[in-house]
Structures are given as C-alpha cells and as structure tokens.
N, C-alpha and C positions, 0 to 999 in steps of 0.2 A: 667974117666969122665962118669957120669951117665946121661941118657936121660930119660926124662918124657915121658909117652905115650900120644900122642895128638890126640884127636878125630877130624876127619875132616868130615864135613857135606857138601854134595853136594845140591846145591839149585835145586828145581825142579819147572817146570812151570806146574800148575795144573788148571783145572776149578774148580772154587768156588761152582758152583751148583752140578757138578757131586761128588764133595767131601764133600757135605753137609755143607759147609761153608756159603752159602747164600740161603735163602729159595726163592721159586717161589711165589710171591706174585702178581699174575696177575689175572685180573678179565676179564671174557669173554666180548667183546664189543657188542655181540648180545644179549644175555640173562642177563649178570651181575653177573653171578655166578662164583666162583672161578675156575680157569683153573688148571689143573694138568700137571706136567713134564712128558713127554713121553720118555725122555732121549735125548743123542745126535743124531743128524740126521745121523752121520755117522754110527749108529748101524742099520740104515735102508737101507743102501746102500749095493749093492751086492759085490761079490768077485772082479768085475772089477773096483771098485771105485777108487783105488788108480791110475789107469790110466786114469781117466776121468779128464776133466779140472775143477779146483775148480771155485766156484762163487765167487763174490765179497764179499759175506758173510763168506765165509769159508777161511778166511785168517788165518796165523798161529797164531796171538796173540788173535783169539776168538774161543769160542766153541758154536756152533749153535745147540739149542735144539728145539725139537718139543713140543710145548704147545698144549693141547686139552681140550675142554670143555666136560665132561663126560654126560652133560644133553642135549645140543644142537647139539654136535659133530662139532662144529667149531674148527678149528686148525689154528695154526700159527708158524712160525719159529722166534725164539728169540736168539739174540747173547749176550754171556757174555764175558768179557775180561778175559784172562787168568791172574793168579796172581803167583808170585814167593813165594815159601815157603822154 
C-alpha cells in the first residue's frame, strides 16, 4: 500500500496590522493629519512586563498599538482583533 504525502498547515493567530494585512487609516483628532503606527504597545514595555497585570485592552484576542501624530505629537492606543490565518 502506498501513501501520498500530506501537507499539514497549522493555523496561526496574528495581528493584521503587525503583518501588513490592515493599514492604519487614522486621523489625528487634534490636528486632522494622518497618524502613524508606532507598533505594538508590548514593544515599549520592559523586561518585567510578562509579570505585570494585563489591562482590559490587552486581552488575548487583541493587539494594542500606539498610534501617534508626527505633527502635533498626540498619541493614543488602538486595539485590533487578532485573525486566524
């Protein structure tokens, strides 16, 4: 009996913004100019962050990013729902 090779793909849960699937189209509420993605908030936390209590925004199903305005320096956190690929 001969068996064919079967490819098995494992699904991953990823952030659509981190992986370039979703653009950040946010305008600054103060000056109206486009905001830029500063990356996940987790990147700004120190080495002790795994031991800190998670906030309500940092749930398992969301990736929280820091959005900032390069013109007026306004910043805000925004959450994107993780997707399965």
